Every structure is written in structure tokens, then in C-alpha cells.
N, C-alpha and C positions, 0 to 999 in steps of 0.2 A: 718596063713596069709602069702601070698607069699612075697618074698623079694622086688619084683617090686612095690607092693602095699605099703609096709612099706616105701620104698624110696620116693614114690610119696607123702605120708602123711608128711614125714619129710621135703620134699621140700616146701610144702605148709606152714607148721608151720614156717619154716625159713623165707619165704617170708613175712609172716604176722607178724613176731615178731617185736617189737619196735627196733629202731636202738641202737646199743651198746653205752652206755654212755662213754664219755671221762674219762680217769683216769690219775693219776699222771705219769703213765708210758708213756703217750702220750705227755708229755710236754718236752721242751728243757732244756738242761743243759748249764752251762757256757762254757763248752768245745765246744758244738755245736755253741754257739754264737761266740766264739773267733776263730773258724775255718774259719770264713768269712773274706774277705779282709776289712781293715779298712782305713779310711781317716786319715789325720794328722792334728793336731792343727796348728794354725798360729804361735804361740810362746809359750814358756815355761818360766814362770816368778817365781822367788823365792820370798817367803814371809818370809823366815827365813834362818838361816845358814846351817841347816841339809839337808842331801840328799833327805829326803822325804818331805821337807817343800817347796812345789812348787804347782803352779796351771798351767794348760794348757788352754790358751786362744784361743777361736775359734771366729773369727770375720766375720760377713757377708759382702757382698759387699754393697757399698753405703756410704753415709756420716754420717749417724746417726742423732740424738742420738738413740742408740740401747737399747731396753729392755734387761735385763740380766737374764739368767737362771744359777744358781749355781748348779752344779751336784756333789753329794757326793756318791762315790761308796761304795758297800758293801764288803763282803768277811769275815764275822764273826769277824771283827776287827783284823784279824790275818795277820802277815807279809808274811806268806808263801802262801797266796792266791793272785789271780790277783788283780790289783789296778785300776788306772784310765782307763786302756784299756777296762774295762767292760762297761764304759759309752761313749766310743768313738762313738758308733753307734748312740746313741741319740744326742750326740754333733754335729755330722755331719748333721743329719736330722734337728736339730733346727737351725744350722747356715744357712742351705739352705732356711729356712723359715724366715730369717731376724732377728734372735736372736743372741746376743753375748752370748757365753757360757764360764763359768769359771769352769773348771773341776778340783776339788781339790784332791790332794794327802795329806797324813798325816801319822804321825808315828803310827804304830799299835803294837799289842802285839807281841813281838819278835824283834822289832826294839829298839835300844837304846833310852830310854826316852819315849817309847810308853806306852799305857794304861793310867791310871790316874796318873798324870794330863795331860801328853803330848798329847795324842790323842785328848782330848777335847780342850786344848789351841791351838793346831795346827789348828783345824777347825775354831775356833774363830778368830785366827790371819789371816788365809787365807781369811775368809769372810770379815773381816774389812779392809784387804789390797786392796780391790776394791776401796776404797777412794783414794789410792795412784795411782793406774793405770788407773782410769776412765777418767780423763781429756783428755790426749793426744789421747785416743781411742774412744771418744764420747760415753761412756757408760752412760746410764740413770739410776742413782742410786735411782730414785724414783719408778722404776719398776724392782725390784729385786725379783725373785721367787726362793725359795729353793726347789730342788728336790733330795731326797735321796732314796737309795734302800737298803733294808735289814738292815745291820748294819749302812749303810749310811742314811737310813730312820730314824733310831734312832738319829743319829748325826744331821740330818736336823731339826728334831723336837726340839732337845736339843738346837741347835744354835738359833732357833727362840725364845726359852723361856729364853734366857740368862738374860733379864732384871729382871726375877724373881728368879735368883740364890741367895742363902744365901750370904750376904756380907762378912761373915767370910770365905767363901770358896776360895781356891786358884784359882778357875775357874771364879770367879766374875771379871768383868771388867766394868769400867764406859763407857757409851755411845757406846754400841754395835750398829753395823749397822742395821738399820731398814729394814725389808723386807715386800714385798707386799702380799706374800702368801707362803704357805708351802704345799708340796705334799710328803707324806711319803709312798713310795711304798714298801709294805711288811716290814714295819719298825718294829724293835723290841723295841717298845716304852715303854713297862713296863718290866724293867729288872728283877724285883723280880718275876713276874709271869712267865716270860720265863725261869728263872733259876729253878723255882719249877716244871713247867709242860711242858716246851717246848721240842721239839724233840732234839735228840743228834747230829743233823747234824752239828751244830756249835761247837761241843766239849763238850756239856753239861754244867752242873753247873760250872765246872772249868774255862771255858772261861769267864763267867760273873764275877766270883771271881777275875780272872786275870785283867779284864778290869777295875773294880772298886777298885782294889788293896785291896781286902778284908783282906788279911793277914797283910799287913803293916799298914792298918788303923783299926786294930782290936779294937772293942769297940766303933767305930764311926758309925754314920748312913751313910753308904757308898752310899746309893741311893738318899740322900737328894740333891746332886748336880750333879747326873749323870743320873737319870731315869726321862724322861719327865713325866711319870705318877705322879711323886711326885712334879712337878713344876707347877706354875700357867700357864694357857694357854696364849699364846701371843695375842696381839690385832689383828694381821693379820689373815685372814681366813686360816683354815687348812683342808686338805682333806687326809683321811687315806684310802689307796687303798690296797686291798688284791686280790690274785688270788684264785679262788674257789678250785683249785687243788694243791695248794702250800704245799709241804711236809716239807719245811724248816721253814717257818713262817706261820703256818696254819691260815686260815681266822678267826678262833675263837678269835684270839688275837686283832683283829681290833675294834670290837664294844665297848668293855669296855673302851678302851683308848679314842675312839672318843666321847663316852658319857661323860667321865671325862673332856674333853676339849671343849665340845659342838662343836665338829668338824663334818664335813660331812664324812660319812663312805660309801665306795663303794667296793663291792665284785664283781669281774669280772668273769663271767661264762666261763668255759673251759680254764681258764688261770692258769698257774703254777707260779713259782717263777721268772723265767727269761724272760717269755713273757712280763713282765712289763717293761723291758728295751730293748726290741727288736722292732725297729722302723718299721719292716715289719709285726708285729702282729696286729690283730684286736683290742687287748687290748690297744695298743699304739695309733693307728690311730683313733679308734672310741671312746675311753674313756679318756685316759690320756692326749693326746695332746690338746684336746679342753679345758681341765681344765687349762693347762698352758696358753693357748691363752687367756682365760677369765681373769686369774689373772694378766697377764702382760699388759693388756690394759692401 
């Protein structure tokens, strides 16, 4: 067969072939996200004495009262990865749409006092501190929505479930702030399952052991007060969102947790891990933002 004929056949086969499916290699990284210019918060407010115990408040124009979106960043709970800056893009987008945003920082593995209990008590204190800052800033605390990503998705689910914490736990607190809804974006909500079968992108089993202080709490049920999978579901609606192409928290982890909590589960086609916090992505505009808008009404 002449080469020209072979070339013609190959050209026809290529033209008729189905389009190549997207893969994890086509998704963005946190470096891609952070390479973009970022807007700034209106103020930074401490909720505790430590250098990581603060929140960044983004206030929309107008008189309020404003619904509040609490953002909890990911980063594998580790101090050497980016923090609140990961959520700045969502914060700016939400502020422009009329939402007040409370973007929380917290002590992480590697910070003095980070991991159990400090990581957890920081998130709880930062959330509850909204009661202190709300009045002068016209924040509507009857419309608070928690949105966490990755490790922050775990912490958002955990924060919403605080009323069900064991009372003997150092993490238990009376009268935690009620929230109207929770959205866990690629959240690591079942710590035991992720430790056993999750990818090593977050440092593998050692990271989970460090987070729950497995060594210093030897002989204790270290997941009873740290893993949302082990806690009663909150009364507020919960949505568990996964990216179909996520290599860090694969979508297979979403449905079992959603079933345990009777939550809504959503896997977004052609989305990876960081598309879920990219306000320019179809995942945000078409799927996640409408969820927030519905919860915050």
C-alpha cells in the first residue's frame, strides 16, 4: 500500500475518532492558581493570641445585613503549604456578589500547638468569634455557610458536627455557632479510610497520624473526635463535592461519607482538585456557587 494511501486512511481515522477525554494532567495545580493576581481582604482580625489565629474579613459594599461564607483552606493540614491565600480568589468573587467572607487561618502540623487539639480548637474558636465581630459589621449570623476545601473540607464538616462531639473530648465546647449549610469541596471526611487507602499526595498515613496525635494518644480512639465519618451528622444540609479527575482526594471517597451523613453528593465532570476553588472554572460558576447561593438565602 502506498504511503499516500496510508496517510489518507490515518487522517480519516483521526478525524472520526472520539475526542480525547480529559485527564488529571489537564487540571490546574495550586501553583497555577497562586500565579494569578489576588485581591486583598478588608481587614485581618485575631481570634486568639497566636500568629496563625486570625481570620481575614471581606466585606461587600452596602449596609447589610450580609450573609456570611466561612472559608477554610486546605493544604494537607501542614504548615509548609499555602494557607488563606488559596481561598482569596473565592473570597473576592463572593464579596463582589454581596457576601461577607470570613477566611480562616489556623495552626497546622508543624506550627507550635498545631494538629490535635490545636488545629481543631482554632477552627472552632475562629468560627465562634463571628459572634464578637458580627454586630459592628452587619453580619447576618442566621445565614452562615461553611465552605472548606480538601483538609479544610474535613475541618468544615467537623466544625458543623461539633454538637455531636464526645463531651469528654478536649474539643467539645458548649453552644457552638450554628450554621445554615456546609459544602465540603474534596474534603477528607473519613480520616481512617484516607489513611488506609488514600493517595500519598498529602504525606500518606504519617500525616493522618500526626493530625490526630496517634502517638501521644496511643490506646485511645483517635478518630472519635476528629473524623466527621465518626460523628453524628449536623442538622444543617451538607453537600459533598468531588472533582472527577482529582488525584489528591479521589471522588471515590465522597459517596460513602455522603451516605453516612445523608448528605448530597456531587461529582463534577472534568474537574480536578483545584478547579473547585477557582472562580473562573465551570465547576465554580455552574455547580458550587449556586449551592452557596441556595444555602445562604
